[in-house]
KOLKOLVO-886456 format. One line per 10 residues: number of its first residue (from 0); their letters; for each residue x, y, z of N, C-alpha, C. Coordinates in steps of 0.02 Angstrom, whole numbers, always signed. Each point is the difference from the previous one (the first is absolute). Layout:
<padrens>
NUM	A	X:Y:Z:X:Y:Z:X:Y:Z; ...
</padrens>
This chain:
<padrens>
0	MTETKIALVT	-265:+1774:-1269:+23:-47:+54:-35:-40:+18; +1:-58:-4:-24:-46:+15:+4:-26:+51; -79:+8:+44:+11:-25:+82:+13:-63:+18; +40:-2:+33:+26:-75:+24:-77:-43:+29; -10:-65:-21:-48:-22:+27:+5:-48:+66; -23:-10:+40:-7:-22:+62:-40:-72:+12; +16:-52:+41:-7:-72:+8:-1:-3:+49; -43:-45:+45:+12:-19:+69:-5:-84:-17; +38:-50:+27:+8:-59:-26:+3:-33:+82; -57:-30:+27:-3:-27:+62:+38:-79:-28
10	GANKGIGYEI	+43:-5:+71:+38:-63:+3:+45:+2:-42; +33:+53:-4:+44:+20:-38:+82:-7:+23; +21:-21:+37:+58:-13:+36:+34:-64:-23; -28:-47:-47:+35:-58:-5:-45:-16:-51; +48:-71:-45:-58:-38:-52:-11:+43:-48; -68:-24:-38:-40:+21:-41:-31:+69:+8; -19:+38:+66:-2:+87:+8:+62:+5:-5; +50:+10:+17:+70:+29:-5:+4:-6:-88; +5:-43:-35:+30:-8:-51:-66:+67:-59; -78:+3:+36:-32:+59:-26:+16:+51:+5
20	AAGLGALGWS	+15:+11:+55:+33:+62:+27:+50:+19:-53; +54:-52:-6:+64:+12:-21:-32:+14:-77; -36:-36:-30:-21:+28:-62:-26:+66:-19; -52:+23:+51:-33:+53:-20:+68:+52:+7; +50:-5:+49:+42:+48:+15:+40:+11:-70; +15:-64:-30:+43:-6:-42:-29:+51:-78; -83:-2:+9:-35:+56:-35:+3:+67:+24; +16:+20:+26:+4:+59:+32:-27:+11:+61; -62:-49:+30:-34:+30:+27:+24:+14:+85; -48:+34:+35:+36:-2:+81:-32:-64:+29
30	VGVGARDQVR	+26:-48:+38:-14:-43:+31:-15:-13:+64; -68:+25:+22:-2:-43:+100:-6:-59:+3; +49:-26:+39:+25:-62:+22:-47:-26:+40; -54:-27:+21:-45:-19:+60:+15:-52:+12; +17:-23:+80:+22:-49:+18:-8:+9:+89; -14:-36:+24:+3:-19:+73:+45:+15:+48; +66:-37:-25:+65:-18:+40:+28:+77:-18; +18:+42:+54:+56:+52:+7:+57:-3:-54; +33:-70:+22:+65:-6:-22:+7:-36:-62; -51:-32:-32:+4:-37:-55:-38:+72:-54
40	REEAVTRLRA	-29:+28:+25:-33:+61:-37:+53:+51:-27; +50:+15:+46:+45:+52:+13:+59:-32:-55; +24:-56:+1:+51:-34:-25:-36:-13:-69; -64:-10:-35:-22:+2:-51:+1:+54:-45; -19:+63:+36:+11:+77:-1:+83:+8:-22; +29:-17:+26:+79:+14:-29:+31:-39:-58; -34:-56:+18:+31:-46:-80:-47:+36:-67; -64:-2:+8:-32:+43:-51:+50:+66:-18; +14:+39:+62:+32:+77:-41:+57:-14:-6; +47:-64:+31:+77:-23:-56:-16:+3:-71
50	AGVDAFGVAL	-43:-31:+2:-31:-22:-55:-21:+69:-66; -17:+50:+23:-8:+70:-30:-76:+16:+7; -39:-53:+47:-72:+19:+10:-16:+56:+39; -47:+43:-15:-26:+48:+55:-42:-30:+52; +13:-33:+58:-47:-55:+37:+7:+49:+62; -54:-9:+50:-34:+15:+55:-37:-63:+41; +29:-3:+60:-13:-56:+50:-75:+25:+15; -65:-32:+7:-65:+11:+22:-12:-52:+50; -5:+13:+77:-20:-56:+43:-72:-21:-10; -3:-65:-19:-64:-34:-5:-19:-66:+8
60	DVADDRSVAE	-40:-10:+32:-38:-71:+31:-58:+1:-34; -16:-38:-51:-51:+17:-36:-76:-24:+50; +17:-34:+60:-46:-36:+34:-17:+37:+51; +19:+62:-2:-9:+43:+85:-9:+51:-33; -67:+35:+19:-39:+44:-7:+38:+63:-9; +37:+22:+56:+18:+54:+7:+67:+17:-27; +47:-73:-13:+62:+12:-46:-18:+28:-61; -61:-34:-29:-10:+18:-67:-36:+69:+4; -39:+35:+49:-22:+59:-2:+67:+61:-3; +51:-34:+37:+64:+44:+25:+36:+2:-64
70	AAEFIAGRTG	-6:-49:-28:+55:+5:-73:-51:+28:-41; -57:-3:-19:-30:+45:-40:+22:+89:+8; -19:+1:+62:+35:+71:+20:+57:+25:-17; +41:-55:+2:+101:+21:-10:-16:+9:-74; -28:-37:-43:-10:+11:-47:-11:+73:-51; -65:+21:+46:-22:+54:-31:+20:+78:+46; +41:-21:+58:+65:+47:-5:+50:-6:-40; +23:-45:-42:+52:+5:-23:-3:-1:-69; -56:-17:-37:+7:+1:-70:-77:+50:-22; -43:-12:+50:-74:+5:-28:-48:-28:-24
80	RLDALVNNAG	+50:-54:-41:-69:-39:-42:+58:-55:-5; -44:-66:-57:+28:-63:-12:-12:-3:-61; +47:-25:-38:-26:-11:-76:-1:-90:-11; +20:-32:+44:-7:-70:-9:-1:-35:+62; -55:-38:+32:+21:-35:+55:+0:-77:-21; +55:-33:+36:+8:-91:-30:-25:-36:+97; -53:-7:-27:-2:-52:+63:+11:-58:+7; +82:-6:+14:+35:-67:+0:+10:-44:+55; -1:+39:+67:+4:-49:+52:-60:-67:+15; +33:-60:+28:-48:-50:-22:+46:-56:+45
90	ITGGGPQQPS	-44:-35:+40:+29:-51:+37:-38:-82:-27; +39:-62:+25:-20:-70:-26:-57:-10:+62; +28:+18:+54:-40:-19:+72:+35:-69:+34; +45:-30:-33:+32:-68:+12:-45:-48:-21; +37:-45:+48:-50:-70:-14:+11:-27:+72; -62:-49:-13:-31:-50:-65:-71:+48:-14; -27:-13:-51:-39:+40:-37:-57:-56:-22; -5:-53:+16:-58:-30:-3:-56:+7:+16; -69:+10:-49:-51:+25:+23:-27:-31:+60; +9:-65:+0:-42:-31:+76:+44:-7:+44
100	SVDPQIIRTV	+60:+27:+6:+33:+32:+76:+37:+36:+7; -10:+52:-57:+25:+77:+15:-23:+14:+56; +50:+53:+48:-31:+44:+70:-33:+71:-62; -49:+7:+17:-51:+50:-5:+53:+63:-5; +35:-10:+50:+42:+72:+14:+33:+26:-57; +38:-70:-47:+46:+24:-25:-43:+47:-89; -50:-35:-4:-40:+31:-52:-23:+59:+40; -17:+28:+38:-18:+58:+31:+84:+47:-14; +37:-33:+19:+58:+43:+13:+31:+23:-105; -25:-50:-17:+27:+1:-62:-46:+51:-57
110	VETNVIGVIR	-69:+4:+31:-60:+36:-33:+29:+82:+29; +15:+13:+44:+29:+51:+22:+53:+52:-26; +49:-49:-11:+61:+26:-48:-39:+10:-61; -6:-47:-38:-5:-9:-78:-59:+29:-53; -58:+7:+62:-67:+23:-31:-2:+72:+54; -16:-15:+57:-30:+61:+33:+74:+48:-3; +36:-5:+15:+57:+34:-5:+3:+42:-74; -1:-37:-57:-26:+31:-61:-57:+57:+14; -38:-13:+16:-69:+38:+17:+26:+52:+17; +32:+3:+75:+37:+52:+45:+39:+47:-29
120	VTNAMLPLLR	+54:-15:-40:+43:+42:-37:-26:+45:-55; -35:-57:-32:-32:+33:-65:-43:+48:+30; -37:-2:+43:-47:+69:+15:+37:+52:+37; +61:-17:+19:+19:+53:+34:+51:+58:-36; +11:-31:-60:+51:+20:-66:-43:+44:-43; -80:-44:+0:-35:+20:-72:+2:+87:+11; -5:+40:+56:+0:+61:-1:+71:+37:-48; +53:-21:+15:+67:+1:-41:-13:-7:-70; -5:-73:+7:-12:+7:-87:-55:+28:-47; -53:+35:+50:-38:+37:-57:+39:+75:-1
130	HSASPRIVNM	+40:+17:+30:+40:+56:-20:+60:-16:-61; -12:-66:-33:+40:-10:-59:-37:-12:-64; +46:+21:-38:-38:-4:-91:-13:-45:-11; +47:-46:+17:-2:-67:-18:-3:-62:+43; -40:-14:+59:+17:-37:+46:-13:-63:-20; +36:-38:+39:-10:-95:-17:+6:-19:+63; -25:-63:-9:+7:-46:+70:+9:-61:-24; +47:-42:+24:+18:-82:-10:+7:-35:+77; -56:-36:-12:+4:-52:+55:+29:-64:-27; +54:-26:+26:+34:-57:+13:-44:-66:+9
140	SSSVGSLTRQ	-22:-50:-51:-46:-53:+0:+61:-46:-4; -22:-70:-33:+21:-63:+3:-49:-50:-50; +32:-30:-39:-22:-63:-40:-40:-24:+37; +21:-9:+60:-45:-66:+43:-71:+51:+31; -6:+59:-33:-55:+24:+28:-62:-15:-55; +22:-11:-45:-39:-18:-69:-44:-70:+8; -76:+8:+3:-38:-60:+18:+26:-44:-83; -6:+28:-29:+36:-32:-69:+46:-42:-16; +59:+35:+53:+34:-28:-17:+13:-90:+52; -35:+26:+53:+1:-37:+52:-51:-65:-6
150	SGPGGETTTG	-26:+11:-54:-39:-64:-30:+2:-37:-68; -21:-41:-18:+19:-19:-72:-58:-1:-33; +18:-10:-63:-52:+21:-71:-62:-30:+19; -14:-58:+27:-73:-15:+26:-20:+22:+64; +32:+27:+51:-18:+47:+48:+32:-52:+65; +59:-59:-22:+20:-36:+29:+46:+47:+48; +14:-36:+64:+41:+33:+40:+85:-13:-14; +35:+50:-39:+77:-13:-11:+58:-23:+77; +39:-35:-14:+45:-21:+43:+63:+69:+14; +25:-14:+63:+27:+73:+17:+11:+8:+65
160	PVAVAYAPSK	+37:+35:+38:-19:+27:+76:-64:+26:+0; -25:-19:+52:-58:+22:+41:+19:+43:+59; -28:+68:-6:+16:+65:+24:-69:+23:+14; -44:-23:+47:-46:+35:+8:-14:+63:+36; +54:+38:+21:+7:+70:+21:+28:+32:-65; +43:-11:-20:+44:+49:-45:-24:+11:-64; -16:-68:-43:-30:-10:-60:-90:+41:+3; -39:-18:+42:-59:+31:-13:+13:+78:+16; +55:+17:+48:+3:+80:+1:+22:+48:-49; +14:-40:-57:+33:+19:-46:-64:+16:-69
170	TFLNAVTLQY	-55:-56:+15:-61:+8:-34:-35:+53:+22; -12:+9:+97:-34:+40:+24:+21:+70:-31; +79:+1:+0:+42:+77:-12:-32:+17:-91; -3:-52:-36:-23:+15:-74:-66:+22:+0; -69:-28:+37:-37:+18:+11:-17:+60:+24; +25:+20:+34:+11:+83:+35:+36:+46:-44; +45:-25:-34:+32:+36:-53:-66:+27:-62; -21:-41:-13:-54:+0:-48:-73:+47:+29; -10:-3:+73:-21:+58:+26:+4:+67:-6; +56:-11:+27:+44:+78:-31:-20:+38:-66
180	AQELADTNIL	+28:-55:-43:-2:+33:-83:-78:+15:-6; -62:-42:+26:-44:+28:-13:-20:+73:+25; +18:+9:+71:-4:+54:+26:+39:+72:-39; +55:-16:-29:+46:+44:-30:-10:+14:-71; -43:-42:-19:-7:+3:-70:-5:+61:-36; -22:+56:+50:-13:+65:-59:+30:+66:+42; +60:-26:+7:+55:+17:+26:+63:-6:-47; +51:+33:+33:+83:-2:-75:+38:-64:+53; -42:-33:+41:+62:-48:+44:-19:-74:-25; +66:-17:-9:+12:-85:-47:+10:-25:+61
190	INLACPGFVA	-49:-56:+20:+59:-59:+54:-21:-69:-29; +38:-25:-15:+30:-78:-11:+18:-40:+46; -2:-56:-15:+50:-61:+16:+65:-35:-37; +35:-4:+47:+56:-20:-18:+23:-77:+13; +30:-50:-48:-5:-69:+35:+85:+8:-20; +53:-21:+35:+60:-1:+7:+28:-68:-33; -29:-50:+4:+7:-61:-33:+47:-31:+69; +21:-48:+2:+43:-38:+50:+67:+0:+24; +4:+62:+29:+64:+48:+19:+37:-25:+52; +60:-13:+15:+16:-25:+36:+37:+67:+69
200	TDLNGFRGVR	-49:-18:+41:+1:+43:+63:+17:-33:+56; -4:+39:+64:+3:-36:+66:-76:-8:+15; -56:+20:-39:-65:-23:+1:-7:-76:-29; +26:-31:-24:+14:-68:-27:+56:-40:+5; +39:+31:+60:+56:-31:+5:+69:+5:-61; -33:+40:-34:+55:+19:-74:+5:-84:-42; -83:-10:+15:+4:-69:-70:-17:+13:-41; -16:+62:-37:-37:+37:-46:+56:-7:-70; -25:+12:-52:+58:-9:-55:+11:+71:-35; -50:+45:+9:+24:+73:-27:+23:+41:+67
210	TAAEGAATAI	+34:+42:-56:+33:+47:+60:-47:+66:+26; +27:+42:+71:-50:+28:+5:+7:+72:-44; +37:+0:-54:+19:+63:-36:-72:-15:-51; +5:-70:-24:-39:-22:-43:-87:+5:+30; -10:-27:+45:-67:+4:+30:-17:+87:+25; +43:+31:-25:-18:+75:+23:-22:+27:-64; +13:-13:-44:-7:+17:-69:-68:+47:-26; -58:-63:+10:-85:+25:-12:-12:+40:+48; +27:+2:+55:-20:+55:+53:+30:+53:-22; +55:+14:-34:+32:+70:-25:-34:+21:-55
220	RLATLPDGGP	-12:-44:-29:-53:+13:-81:-57:+29:+21; -40:-44:+40:-80:+20:+49:+0:+71:+20; +74:+20:+27:-3:+64:+45:+16:+64:-49; +18:-13:-52:+14:+60:-60:-36:-25:-62; -66:-35:+2:-24:+18:-39:-39:+75:-20; +4:+1:-82:-15:+67:-16:-83:+3:+3; -6:+67:-7:-81:+22:+1:-37:-55:-35; -52:-19:+12:-60:-38:-48:+21:-72:+16; +64:-12:+51:+12:-82:+4:-53:-35:+25; +11:-70:+2:-49:-53:+23:-19:+21:+90
230	TGGFFEDAGV	-43:-30:+9:-35:+14:+85:-27:-45:+23; +2:-34:+45:-34:-57:+51:+23:-54:-40; +67:-24:-33:+43:-44:-35:+35:-47:+58; +3:-58:-23:+51:-28:+29:+58:-44:-53; +57:+22:+12:+34:-17:-35:+86:-9:+13; +24:-52:-62:+60:-22:+26:+40:+31:-69; +70:-28:+4:+44:+18:-52:-26:-34:-57; -31:-49:-6:-21:-20:-59:-71:+12:-38; -34:+42:+33:-44:+39:+14:-79:-1:+29; -41:-19:-13:-72:+5:+48:+5:-74:+63
240	VPW	+4:+20:+48:-17:-79:+38:-78:-6:+1; -15:-68:+2:-70:-8:-11:-22:-9:+103; -81:+35:-17:-9:-10:+74:-6:-52:+30
</padrens>
């Protein structure tokens, strides 16, 4: 009998995170729905279970040390291991985010969730991932974190929305992920970045052109990579995203 695989998805009560949980669940995985808000977390678990997913709630605030530690203890007691961790939780920080006028506190808040939060959760869950035969970590990034895509072929700056907190936080996350890939190179843990594309979620006021399910596809693929798959990469539906 094949052992059921177990995943934790942060920020899984809505949007892309919910669809990642739903997609893994459809593949037969047991999925932990990580979310801060108890009501929204329970509602998401109820919806997933109604769709046939083996879902369970995990109280989790990625910006809080104690919350993350307690989440790791809960999963350890419930399942004893993790086969995949998807660090999906993230914030934009709101606006305005012009470099010359931004409130530095906005940057601190965004980095705390989008970067330090990923480090905090990953480090807490690594002992559980090491108990898996094929552990995978997926960090949700964005094309706005690509320095190549933020600049033109000759190095000129491209036009587009300025987001000095959000966009660089994803560049920072990309760099951090590469550091993990180097440290974990001699293990069986594969860690990669997923770009969901411009998805219509409340993060962008539903201005995106892709559905949350479409945005979840790359993360699901990376969470279920076969042994010997890539690590330390940045991917989207069309392939590799340039750094």
